[in-house]
Backbone as a printed PyTorch tensor [residue, N CA C, xyz], in Angstrom:
tensor([[[-10.6300,  19.4070,   9.5580],
         [-10.1990,  19.7050,  10.5670],
         [ -8.8710,  18.7470,  10.3930]],

        [[ -8.4880,  18.2860,   9.7140],
         [ -7.3810,  17.7300,   9.3920],
         [ -6.1800,  18.9420,   9.3260]],

        [[ -6.6310,  19.9590,   7.7280],
         [ -5.6990,  21.1800,   7.2780],
         [ -5.3280,  21.8340,   9.1100]],

        [[ -6.4760,  21.9360,   9.9740],
         [ -5.8730,  22.9770,  10.9810],
         [ -4.7130,  22.0920,  11.9700]],

        [[ -5.3690,  20.4180,  12.3840],
         [ -4.0340,  20.0730,  12.9240],
         [ -2.6700,  20.2200,  11.8680]],

        [[ -2.8000,  19.9790,  10.4080],
         [ -1.1830,  20.3300,   9.4650],
         [ -0.3470,  21.5780,   9.7920]],

        [[ -1.5560,  22.7320,  10.3930],
         [ -0.8540,  24.4780,   9.7460],
         [ -0.4050,  23.7210,  11.6770]],

        [[ -1.1380,  23.2810,  12.6650],
         [ -0.5080,  23.3920,  13.8790],
         [  0.8110,  22.3390,  14.1280]],

        [[  1.1460,  22.5720,  13.3670],
         [  2.6130,  20.5680,  13.0660],
         [  3.6110,  21.6350,  12.4540]],

        [[  4.9000,  20.6300,  12.8440],
         [  5.9130,  21.0330,  12.0380],
         [  6.1210,  19.7720,  11.1910]],

        [[  5.2860,  18.4510,  12.1060],
         [  5.8760,  17.4250,  11.4860],
         [  5.1400,  17.6180,  10.0500]],

        [[  5.4720,  16.0190,   8.8830],
         [  4.6680,  16.4140,   7.8640],
         [  3.1870,  15.0980,   8.5930]],

        [[  2.1130,  15.2410,   7.5150],
         [  0.8280,  15.4740,   7.4800],
         [  0.8080,  14.3770,   6.5890]],

        [[  0.2210,  12.7650,   7.0030],
         [  0.5760,  11.3920,   6.1630],
         [ -1.1070,  11.3460,   6.4650]],

        [[ -2.2090,  10.7170,   5.5870],
         [ -3.7200,  10.5130,   5.7690],
         [ -3.9740,  10.1580,   5.0860]],

        [[ -5.3310,   9.6420,   4.9750],
         [ -5.7990,   9.3460,   4.0970],
         [ -5.7410,   7.4740,   3.4480]],

        [[ -6.0240,   6.6540,   4.5880],
         [ -5.7630,   4.9100,   3.7390],
         [ -7.2800,   4.1780,   3.7800]],

        [[ -7.5990,   5.0470,   4.2690],
         [ -9.1690,   4.8650,   4.5360],
         [ -9.8730,   4.6530,   3.2700]],

        [[-10.0030,   5.8870,   2.5760],
         [-10.3930,   6.4640,   1.2540],
         [-10.6750,   5.7530,  -0.0690]],

        [[-11.3610,   5.5520,  -0.6150],
         [-11.3460,   4.7490,  -2.3310],
         [-12.4860,   5.9780,  -3.0570]],

        [[-11.3760,   5.7420,  -3.9310],
         [-11.7050,   6.6110,  -5.3170],
         [-11.4590,   8.2840,  -5.5250]],

        [[-11.1890,   8.7270,  -6.5900],
         [-10.9480,  10.1930,  -6.5040],
         [-11.8520,  11.3000,  -5.9460]],

        [[-12.7580,  10.9420,  -5.5900],
         [-14.0530,  11.4390,  -5.0480],
         [-13.7260,  11.9420,  -3.8780]],

        [[-13.8250,  10.9830,  -2.8200],
         [-13.8160,  11.3970,  -1.7000],
         [-11.7110,  11.6120,  -1.3510]],

        [[-10.7840,  11.4020,  -2.5710],
         [ -9.6360,  12.1330,  -1.5190],
         [ -9.2890,  13.7240,  -1.7990]],

        [[-10.3610,  13.9860,  -3.5620],
         [-10.4040,  15.4860,  -3.3890],
         [-10.3240,  16.2790,  -2.3720]],

        [[-11.3540,  16.2140,  -1.6270],
         [-11.2530,  17.4120,  -0.8530],
         [-10.1930,  17.2780,   0.2610]],

        [[ -9.5100,  16.2210,   0.3710],
         [ -8.1770,  16.8130,   1.3530],
         [ -7.2550,  17.2290,   0.7050]],

        [[ -7.3360,  17.0100,  -0.9190],
         [ -6.2780,  17.5650,  -1.7840],
         [ -6.5940,  19.4440,  -1.9460]],

        [[ -7.9790,  19.3200,  -2.1670],
         [ -7.8180,  21.1360,  -2.8850],
         [ -8.3340,  21.8490,  -0.9040]],

        [[ -8.1480,  21.4040,  -0.5290],
         [ -7.9190,  21.4120,   1.2540],
         [ -6.0730,  21.6950,   1.5250]],

        [[ -5.3490,  20.8220,   0.9690],
         [ -4.2360,  20.6620,   1.1760],
         [ -3.8460,  20.1830,   2.3360]],

        [[ -4.7470,  19.5070,   2.8970],
         [ -4.6610,  19.1950,   4.4750],
         [ -3.6870,  17.7880,   4.4630]],

        [[ -2.9350,  17.4270,   4.0180],
         [ -1.5770,  16.5460,   4.3600],
         [ -0.4080,  17.0230,   3.1300]],

        [[  0.6350,  15.8810,   3.3710],
         [  2.2170,  16.4280,   2.9440],
         [  1.7570,  15.3110,   1.7960]],

        [[  1.4380,  13.4690,   2.6530],
         [  1.7830,  12.1460,   2.4050],
         [  0.2050,  12.1070,   1.5860]],

        [[ -0.3360,  11.0940,   0.5740],
         [ -1.5940,  10.5290,   0.9160],
         [ -1.1430,   9.2020,   0.7840]],

        [[ -1.6230,   8.9300,   1.6400],
         [ -1.4820,   6.7620,   1.7010],
         [ -2.7610,   6.8000,   1.1600]],

        [[ -2.7310,   5.6130,   0.2520],
         [ -3.6710,   4.9180,  -0.8570],
         [ -3.4550,   3.0800,  -0.6170]],

        [[ -4.4350,   2.7250,  -0.8940],
         [ -4.5150,   1.3170,  -0.1400],
         [ -4.9010,   0.5610,  -1.1780]],

        [[ -3.4720,   0.0010,  -1.9710],
         [ -3.5140,  -0.0110,  -3.4650],
         [ -4.5900,  -1.3300,  -3.8170]],

        [[ -4.2020,  -2.4310,  -2.7050],
         [ -5.4540,  -3.9590,  -3.5030],
         [ -7.0980,  -2.9160,  -2.9310]],

        [[ -7.4250,  -1.7500,  -1.8690],
         [ -8.8680,  -1.8050,  -1.9770],
         [ -8.7350,  -1.1400,  -3.8030]],

        [[ -8.2690,  -0.0940,  -3.3070],
         [ -9.1250,   0.9840,  -5.0970],
         [ -8.5240,   0.1250,  -6.2020]],

        [[ -7.6640,  -0.4530,  -6.0970],
         [ -7.1910,  -1.1520,  -7.4130],
         [ -6.1490,  -0.3950,  -8.3910]],

        [[ -5.3590,  -1.2270,  -8.4700],
         [ -4.0810,  -0.5840,  -9.4700],
         [ -4.2750,   0.8540, -10.5800]],

        [[ -5.1410,   0.7550, -11.6810],
         [ -5.7980,   1.6220, -12.4990],
         [ -5.9050,   2.9260, -11.1030]],

        [[ -7.5270,   2.6540,  -9.9280],
         [ -7.3430,   3.8130,  -9.6690],
         [ -6.7070,   4.5870,  -8.7490]],

        [[ -5.6040,   3.4140,  -8.4120],
         [ -4.8080,   4.0990,  -7.3150],
         [ -3.3850,   4.9850,  -8.0960]],

        [[ -3.3550,   4.5180,  -8.7300],
         [ -2.5190,   5.5380, -10.1400],
         [ -2.8760,   6.8930, -10.3060]],

        [[ -4.7540,   7.0280, -10.8150],
         [ -5.8170,   8.0810, -11.3510],
         [ -5.0860,   9.0210,  -9.9410]],

        [[ -5.7520,   8.1840,  -8.3320],
         [ -5.3430,   9.1080,  -7.1000],
         [ -3.3580,   9.7630,  -7.1470]],

        [[ -2.7830,   8.9840,  -7.6540],
         [ -1.7820,   9.1160,  -7.6260],
         [ -1.1620,  10.2460,  -8.4620]],

        [[ -1.9130,  11.0280,  -9.6190],
         [ -1.5580,  11.7280, -10.6060],
         [ -2.5380,  12.8790, -10.2290]],

        [[ -3.7360,  12.7500,  -9.1610],
         [ -4.5860,  13.6160,  -9.1300],
         [ -3.4110,  14.7020,  -7.6430]],

        [[ -2.9570,  13.4170,  -6.6180],
         [ -2.0840,  14.2070,  -5.7330],
         [ -0.6010,  14.7010,  -6.1380]],

        [[ -0.0620,  14.2380,  -7.6600],
         [  1.0410,  15.0430,  -7.9250],
         [  0.5530,  16.2680,  -8.5480]],

        [[ -0.9720,  16.4140,  -9.0750],
         [ -1.0350,  17.9770,  -9.4270],
         [ -1.0540,  19.0330,  -8.1860]],

        [[ -1.4960,  18.5990,  -7.0420],
         [ -2.0880,  19.5800,  -5.7960],
         [ -0.2030,  19.4620,  -5.1400]],

        [[  0.7760,  18.6180,  -5.5760],
         [  2.2560,  18.3620,  -4.8490],
         [  2.2430,  17.8060,  -4.2080]],

        [[  1.3710,  17.1730,  -3.9540],
         [  1.3460,  15.6760,  -2.2260],
         [  2.4020,  14.3610,  -2.9030]],

        [[  3.1610,  14.2760,  -2.4120],
         [  3.9290,  12.8060,  -2.3910],
         [  2.1350,  11.5540,  -1.5250]],

        [[  2.5450,  10.0180,  -2.4750],
         [  2.3000,   8.9070,  -2.0670],
         [  2.6770,   8.1020,  -1.5890]],

        [[  2.0580,   7.4640,  -0.8460],
         [  2.3690,   6.4520,   0.4530],
         [  1.2300,   5.0540,  -0.1180]],

        [[  2.2470,   4.0210,  -0.1970],
         [  0.9750,   3.2900,  -0.3760],
         [  0.7530,   2.3400,   1.1840]],

        [[ -0.5740,   2.1420,   1.2430],
         [ -1.0250,   1.7570,   2.5780],
         [ -1.2640,   0.1740,   2.2250]],

        [[ -0.3290,  -0.3060,   2.9480],
         [  0.9080,  -1.9640,   2.9350],
         [  0.6150,  -3.3220,   4.0270]],

        [[ -0.1320,  -3.7560,   4.6550],
         [ -0.2060,  -4.3120,   6.0770],
         [ -0.3890,  -5.6010,   5.5620]],

        [[ -0.5060,  -6.0050,   4.1260],
         [ -1.3270,  -7.2610,   4.3360],
         [ -1.2050,  -8.7710,   3.9920]],

        [[  0.1200,  -8.3630,   3.3940],
         [  1.3230,  -9.8730,   2.7130],
         [  1.4960,  -9.6360,   1.7880]],

        [[  2.8420, -10.6380,   1.3330],
         [  3.2730, -10.5170,   0.1340],
         [  2.8470, -10.1240,  -1.1180]],

        [[  1.3800, -10.3310,  -1.3490],
         [  0.7500, -10.1440,  -3.0490],
         [  0.5540,  -8.8620,  -2.9150]],

        [[ -0.0110,  -8.4920,  -1.3570],
         [ -0.1690,  -6.5870,  -1.4760],
         [  1.0750,  -5.6400,  -1.4510]],

        [[  2.4200,  -6.3100,  -0.9510],
         [  3.6990,  -5.7010,  -0.6330],
         [  3.9770,  -5.9330,  -2.3090]],

        [[  3.6800,  -6.7120,  -3.4790],
         [  3.6630,  -6.8790,  -5.2590],
         [  2.9170,  -5.9580,  -5.3800]],

        [[  2.1250,  -5.9980,  -5.6500],
         [  1.2400,  -4.3740,  -5.7990],
         [  1.1920,  -3.5040,  -5.3130]],

        [[  1.8460,  -2.5670,  -4.4310],
         [  2.4140,  -1.5370,  -4.0960],
         [  3.4320,  -1.7280,  -4.3650]],

        [[  4.6180,  -2.4230,  -4.5520],
         [  5.9550,  -2.1410,  -5.0880],
         [  6.0470,  -1.6710,  -6.4620]],

        [[  4.7390,  -2.7650,  -7.1970],
         [  4.5690,  -2.2250,  -8.5710],
         [  4.1860,  -0.5700,  -9.0750]],

        [[  3.0770,  -0.2110,  -8.0870],
         [  2.5630,   1.2320,  -8.3180],
         [  3.6970,   2.3140,  -7.8120]],

        [[  4.5870,   1.7800,  -6.7820],
         [  5.3450,   2.9880,  -6.0980],
         [  5.9810,   2.6000,  -7.3650]],

        [[  6.8200,   2.2140,  -8.1520],
         [  7.5900,   1.8560,  -9.2860],
         [  7.3110,   2.8110, -10.6300]],

        [[  5.6480,   2.9380, -10.3580],
         [  5.5500,   3.9420, -11.7700],
         [  4.7570,   4.8360, -11.6930]],

        [[  4.8180,   5.9260, -10.1050],
         [  4.2170,   6.6930, -10.2240],
         [  5.1430,   8.2400,  -9.5800]],

        [[  4.9040,   9.0600, -10.6610],
         [  6.9630,  10.0140, -10.2930],
         [  6.4850,  10.8410,  -8.3500]],

        [[  5.8010,  11.0380,  -7.6060],
         [  5.4830,  11.1240,  -6.7390],
         [  5.7200,  10.8870,  -5.3560]],

        [[  6.2080,   9.6820,  -5.7290],
         [  6.2600,   8.1060,  -4.5670],
         [  6.8480,   9.0510,  -3.5220]],

        [[  6.5080,   8.4740,  -2.7220],
         [  7.9690,   8.7220,  -0.8170],
         [  8.2000,   7.8040,  -0.0350]],

        [[  7.1440,   6.9080,  -0.0680],
         [  7.7660,   6.1260,   0.9990],
         [  7.0080,   4.3790,   1.2960]],

        [[  7.6430,   2.8000,   1.1260],
         [  6.6330,   2.2480,   1.1620],
         [  6.2940,   0.9440,   2.2240]],

        [[  4.8670,   1.3950,   3.1300],
         [  5.2500,   0.3530,   3.9350],
         [  5.3520,  -0.5940,   3.6820]],

        [[  6.0110,  -1.8870,   4.6740],
         [  5.9000,  -3.4440,   4.6480],
         [  6.1670,  -3.5680,   6.4670]],

        [[  6.2100,  -5.0780,   5.9650],
         [  5.2070,  -5.1150,   7.1330],
         [  6.1490,  -6.5910,   7.6840]],

        [[  7.4930,  -6.7230,   7.9620],
         [  7.6340,  -7.8950,   8.0980],
         [  7.7270,  -8.6640,   9.3640]],

        [[  7.1140,  -8.1690,  10.4030],
         [  7.1790,  -9.2620,  11.4360],
         [  5.6050, -10.1620,  11.4020]],

        [[  5.7930, -11.1280,  11.4290],
         [  4.4220, -12.4620,  10.6350],
         [  4.3450, -13.1030,  11.1940]],

        [[  4.1650, -14.2660,  10.6410],
         [  3.9570, -15.9140,  11.0370],
         [  5.4570, -16.6230,  10.2620]],

        [[  5.7680, -17.3520,  10.5860],
         [  7.0500, -17.9900,   9.9670],
         [  6.9250, -18.4760,   9.1830]],

        [[  6.2620, -18.8370,   8.2530],
         [  5.3750, -19.1300,   6.9390],
         [  4.4430, -18.4530,   5.3530]],

        [[  5.0770, -17.0220,   6.1600],
         [  4.9770, -16.0160,   5.1650],
         [  5.5120, -16.1750,   4.2580]],

        [[  6.6570, -16.3880,   3.9180],
         [  7.1430, -16.4100,   2.6060],
         [  6.5770, -17.4930,   1.6990]],

        [[  6.3040, -18.7170,   1.9580],
         [  5.2640, -19.9500,   1.4770],
         [  4.9280, -19.4430,   0.8940]],

        [[  3.3380, -18.7980,   0.7760],
         [  2.5620, -18.0520,   1.1440],
         [  2.1950, -17.9550,  -0.8060]],

        [[  3.9290, -17.4460,  -0.7580],
         [  3.6290, -17.0000,  -2.4060],
         [  5.2180, -17.7540,  -3.2040]],

        [[  5.2270, -17.2640,  -4.4480],
         [  6.1870, -18.1540,  -5.0110],
         [  7.6510, -17.7810,  -5.3310]],

        [[  7.3910, -16.8000,  -5.3300],
         [  7.9940, -16.0390,  -4.7320],
         [  7.9860, -14.2430,  -4.0030]],

        [[  8.8760, -14.8250,  -3.1850],
         [  8.6210, -13.8580,  -1.9210],
         [  9.4830, -12.8700,  -2.1820]],

        [[  8.9850, -11.5650,  -1.0690],
         [  9.6350, -10.1370,  -2.1970],
         [ 10.9590, -10.3090,  -1.5300]],

        [[ 11.8020,  -9.7760,  -1.6750],
         [ 13.2180,  -8.7390,  -1.5900],
         [ 13.9210,  -8.2040,  -1.0320]],

        [[ 14.1530,  -7.2420,   0.0290],
         [ 14.9000,  -6.3590,   0.3880],
         [ 16.3960,  -6.4500,   0.5210]],

        [[ 17.4080,  -5.3800,  -0.0330],
         [ 18.2640,  -5.2600,  -0.5620],
         [ 18.8020,  -3.9240,   0.0960]],

        [[ 19.6490,  -3.3440,   1.5050],
         [ 19.7120,  -2.5900,   1.3050],
         [ 18.8700,  -1.6210,   1.1860]],

        [[ 17.9380,  -1.8380,   1.8820],
         [ 16.6610,  -1.1630,   2.4140],
         [ 15.6400,  -0.8850,   1.5630]],

        [[ 16.1440,  -1.5200,   0.0510],
         [ 15.0540,  -1.0450,  -1.2170],
         [ 14.3520,  -3.1130,  -1.8070]],

        [[ 13.3340,  -2.6540,  -1.6340],
         [ 12.2750,  -3.5650,  -2.2080],
         [ 12.9260,  -4.2700,  -3.8900]],

        [[ 13.5020,  -5.3980,  -3.5290],
         [ 13.1300,  -4.9830,  -6.1040],
         [ 12.0980,  -5.7870,  -6.5600]],

        [[ 11.9770,  -5.5330,  -7.9960],
         [ 10.5650,  -5.3180,  -8.3430],
         [ 10.9600,  -7.1360,  -8.8190]],

        [[ 10.4630,  -7.8810,  -8.7840],
         [ 10.0740,  -9.4220,  -9.0810],
         [ 10.1850,  -9.1150, -10.5640]],

        [[ 10.8670, -10.1810, -11.5680],
         [ 11.3930,  -9.8090, -13.3160],
         [  9.8360, -11.1700, -13.8700]],

        [[  9.3630, -11.1500, -12.7140],
         [  8.0480, -12.5150, -13.5370],
         [  6.8910, -11.3460, -13.9980]],

        [[  6.0740, -12.0660, -14.8890],
         [  4.5530, -11.5640, -15.0100],
         [  3.7560, -11.5910, -13.7090]],

        [[  2.9750, -10.1510, -14.0550],
         [  1.4490,  -9.7460, -13.4470],
         [  2.8430,  -8.8390, -12.4940]],

        [[  2.1200,  -8.9440, -11.3760],
         [  2.5930,  -9.1290,  -9.6800],
         [  3.9450,  -9.1700,  -9.7190]],

        [[  4.3320, -10.5880, -10.5130],
         [  5.5850, -11.2560,  -9.9130],
         [  5.9960, -12.6910,  -9.4830]],

        [[  4.7250, -12.9420,  -8.7680],
         [  4.6350, -13.3740,  -7.8170],
         [  3.2420, -14.4160,  -7.7830]],

        [[  2.6610, -15.3890,  -7.1440],
         [  1.1510, -15.8480,  -7.5790],
         [  1.1580, -16.5440,  -5.8580]],

        [[  0.3080, -17.2010,  -5.3960],
         [ -0.2320, -16.9950,  -4.3340],
         [ -0.2970, -18.9000,  -3.5720]],

        [[  0.6230, -19.9750,  -3.6540],
         [  0.6690, -20.7280,  -3.4060],
         [ -0.0090, -21.4700,  -2.1800]],

        [[ -1.4560, -22.6630,  -3.3470],
         [ -2.7920, -22.2190,  -2.9480],
         [ -2.6250, -23.4580,  -1.7350]],

        [[ -1.7560, -24.4110,  -1.7370],
         [ -0.7600, -25.3930,  -0.9930],
         [ -1.1460, -25.2130,   0.4770]],

        [[ -0.0130, -24.1880,  -0.0400],
         [  0.2190, -23.3560,   1.0080],
         [ -0.5150, -23.3840,   2.0390]],

        [[ -1.7380, -21.6830,   1.3690],
         [ -2.7970, -21.6490,   1.9370],
         [ -3.2660, -22.4640,   2.8400]],

        [[ -3.8320, -23.5490,   2.0350],
         [ -4.4920, -24.3840,   2.6280],
         [ -4.2690, -25.3160,   4.1200]],

        [[ -3.4180, -24.9390,   4.2140],
         [ -1.8150, -26.1150,   5.2650],
         [ -1.7490, -25.0900,   5.9410]],

        [[ -2.2420, -23.4430,   6.1340],
         [ -2.6760, -22.9440,   7.2630],
         [ -3.8510, -22.1930,   6.7770]],

        [[ -5.0520, -23.3610,   7.4580],
         [ -6.5080, -21.8750,   7.6030],
         [ -7.0140, -21.3710,   8.6760]],

        [[ -7.6680, -20.3340,   8.3020],
         [ -7.8550, -19.8640,   9.6250],
         [ -8.7900, -20.0600,  10.6230]],

        [[ -7.9600, -19.5870,  12.0330],
         [ -8.8080, -20.4710,  12.8300],
         [ -9.5460, -19.4980,  13.9260]],

        [[-10.4030, -19.8390,  14.6440],
         [-11.1630, -19.0760,  15.7960],
         [-10.7610, -17.9960,  16.3590]],

        [[ -9.3680, -18.2260,  16.7410],
         [ -8.2780, -17.1670,  17.1920],
         [ -8.2560, -15.8340,  16.1360]],

        [[ -8.4580, -16.6090,  15.1340],
         [ -8.4790, -15.2010,  13.8420],
         [ -8.9870, -14.2370,  13.4530]],

        [[-10.9740, -14.5790,  14.7500],
         [-11.6820, -13.8280,  14.6370],
         [-12.5970, -14.4240,  13.5460]],

        [[-12.4940, -15.0910,  12.7370],
         [-12.8600, -16.2450,  11.9800],
         [-14.2200, -17.3070,  12.6330]],

        [[-15.1730, -17.8320,  12.7760],
         [-16.5430, -18.5250,  13.0360],
         [-15.8510, -20.2030,  12.3660]],

        [[-15.8580, -21.1270,  13.3280],
         [-15.8370, -22.7120,  12.2460],
         [-16.8080, -22.9680,  11.5110]]])
């Protein structure tokens, strides 16, 4: 079905953000159903995401990380993006709560439209647990008290 939509349009098709692992992506690649495979790096993990990107490259499909969770996810997605040759674009959510930058030790830095990778170990940032505790989820967030 997605292949039929792709064939009917001139607009590049990006899809698959809710898939897990190579086996779920493979049918979309073998049917050339999309131009850009959207990979959810935190859900798939960095190792599986790199494997999916490598498989996508064999089908000449670019990849874009699905990223709307927060700064830690942004750093995971940024490191993934820097490591794959078939990277297309990275989603980033800039419209959020005022204290979003405080929740991590090193917030993302965007210069001239490019996200700069932090130089620290691991993802280059850590969660500030004191800030997390200061902003507990509420019933309004869909969680029960």
